[in-house]
C-alpha positions as CSV (number, residue, x, y, z in Angstrom):
1,M,0.0,0.0,0.0
2,G,2.8,2.5,0.9
3,Y,3.0,5.3,3.4
4,E,0.9,8.4,2.5
5,L,1.0,12.1,3.3
6,H,-2.2,14.1,3.1
7,I,-2.8,17.8,2.4
8,H,-6.1,18.6,4.2
9,R,-8.0,21.2,6.3
10,R,-9.4,18.9,8.9
11,K,-8.2,18.4,12.5
12,D,-6.8,15.0,11.3
13,F,-7.0,13.6,7.8
14,W,-9.2,10.7,8.9
15,E,-11.9,12.9,10.4
16,S,-14.7,14.7,8.5
17,G,-14.4,18.4,8.2
18,S,-13.6,21.2,5.8
19,D,-12.7,19.7,2.5
20,I,-10.6,21.1,-0.3
21,S,-12.8,21.2,-3.4
22,L,-11.9,19.7,-6.7
23,A,-12.3,23.2,-8.3
24,E,-9.7,24.7,-5.8
25,W,-7.3,21.9,-6.7
26,Q,-7.8,22.3,-10.4
27,D,-7.4,26.1,-10.1
28,L,-4.1,25.6,-8.1
29,C,-2.8,23.2,-10.8
30,A,-3.8,25.6,-13.6
31,A,-1.8,28.4,-11.9
32,D,1.3,26.2,-11.2
33,P,3.2,25.2,-14.4
34,S,4.8,22.3,-12.6
35,L,1.4,20.6,-11.8
36,T,-0.8,19.1,-14.5
37,I,-4.1,17.4,-14.1
38,V,-3.8,14.2,-16.1
39,G,-6.8,12.2,-14.9
40,E,-5.0,8.8,-15.5
41,I,-1.7,7.1,-15.1
42,V,-0.7,4.0,-17.0
43,G,2.2,1.8,-16.0
44,T,3.7,-1.6,-16.8
45,T,4.7,-4.2,-14.2
46,A,8.0,-6.1,-14.4
47,E,6.0,-9.0,-15.9
48,G,4.8,-6.7,-18.7
49,M,1.2,-6.3,-17.4
50,S,-0.3,-2.9,-18.0
51,L,-2.0,-1.2,-15.1
52,A,-4.0,2.0,-15.1
53,Y,-5.4,4.3,-12.4
54,A,-7.9,7.0,-13.3
55,N,-9.3,9.9,-11.1
56,E,-10.4,13.3,-12.4
57,G,-8.3,15.0,-9.7
58,L,-5.1,13.1,-10.4
59,A,-2.2,15.5,-11.2
60,I,1.4,15.0,-12.0
61,W,4.1,17.2,-10.5
62,A,7.0,17.7,-13.0
63,R,9.6,17.4,-10.3
64,P,12.7,19.6,-11.1
65,A,16.0,17.8,-11.2
66,G,18.1,18.3,-8.0
67,F,21.8,18.7,-8.0
68,L,22.5,14.9,-7.6
69,A,20.0,14.0,-10.4
70,R,21.7,16.5,-12.8
71,L,25.1,15.2,-11.8
72,L,24.1,11.6,-12.5
73,N,22.2,12.8,-15.7
74,R,18.9,11.4,-14.4
75,P,15.5,12.7,-15.5
76,P,13.7,14.8,-13.0
77,G,10.7,12.5,-12.8
78,E,7.0,12.9,-12.4
79,V,5.2,12.6,-9.0
80,P,1.5,11.7,-8.8
81,F,-0.6,14.0,-6.5
82,D,-4.0,12.3,-6.1
83,F,-7.0,14.4,-5.1
84,R,-9.6,12.3,-3.4
85,D,-12.2,12.8,-0.6
86,G,-11.4,16.5,-0.1
87,A,-7.6,16.0,0.3
88,I,-4.5,15.6,-1.9
89,I,-2.5,12.5,-1.3
90,V,1.0,11.4,-2.2
91,K,2.5,8.0,-1.6
92,S,6.0,7.5,0.0
93,P,7.2,11.1,-0.5
94,D,10.8,12.2,-0.1
95,N,12.0,15.5,1.4
96,A,11.6,17.4,-1.9
97,I,8.1,16.1,-2.4
98,I,7.2,17.0,1.2
99,K,8.4,20.5,0.6
100,K,6.2,20.8,-2.5
101,M,3.3,19.4,-0.5
102,A,3.9,22.1,2.2
103,E,4.0,24.8,-0.5
104,I,0.6,23.6,-1.8
105,A,-0.9,23.3,1.7
106,A,0.1,26.9,2.4
107,L,-1.7,28.1,-0.8
108,L,-4.8,26.1,0.1
109,D,-4.8,27.2,3.8
110,A,-4.3,23.5,4.7
111,R,-1.6,21.3,6.2
112,V,0.4,18.2,5.6
113,Q,-0.1,15.1,7.7
114,G,1.3,11.6,7.5
115,D,-0.5,8.3,8.1
116,D,0.9,8.1,11.6
117,G,-0.7,11.5,12.6
118,E,2.5,13.6,12.3
119,F,2.4,17.0,10.7
120,Y,5.0,18.9,8.6
121,L,6.0,22.5,8.7
122,A,6.2,24.8,5.7
123,D,9.8,23.9,5.2
124,G,9.0,20.2,5.1
125,T,10.3,19.4,8.6
126,L,8.4,17.1,10.9
127,F,6.6,18.1,14.0
128,Y,3.9,16.6,16.3
129,E,0.9,18.5,17.8
């Protein structure tokens, strides 16, 4: 399943409360050239089987290449940001992704919370309430 971080406006992501609307998410993506609503991702397993995931709020972050990636001549990569149930969810994010999530949360007057209940500050550092 993978560990997830959630951008939301609730007290905790698993509770009901003030949701981010799909329209707000779409507007934010339209204003950020690094985020593109794609609606579907298609991939291939090691065995050659094709898998697809579709969701109207699914966006891709065109992650810029960091110093190490440029040094090793690796592509910057694409990161799925999945809007569902009034929140934006990313699986197994690294520090750069967490920082992008914190940036998005600030724009949406929301916050970033992990599956274990921990929160992240605007610079992507961990804290507990």
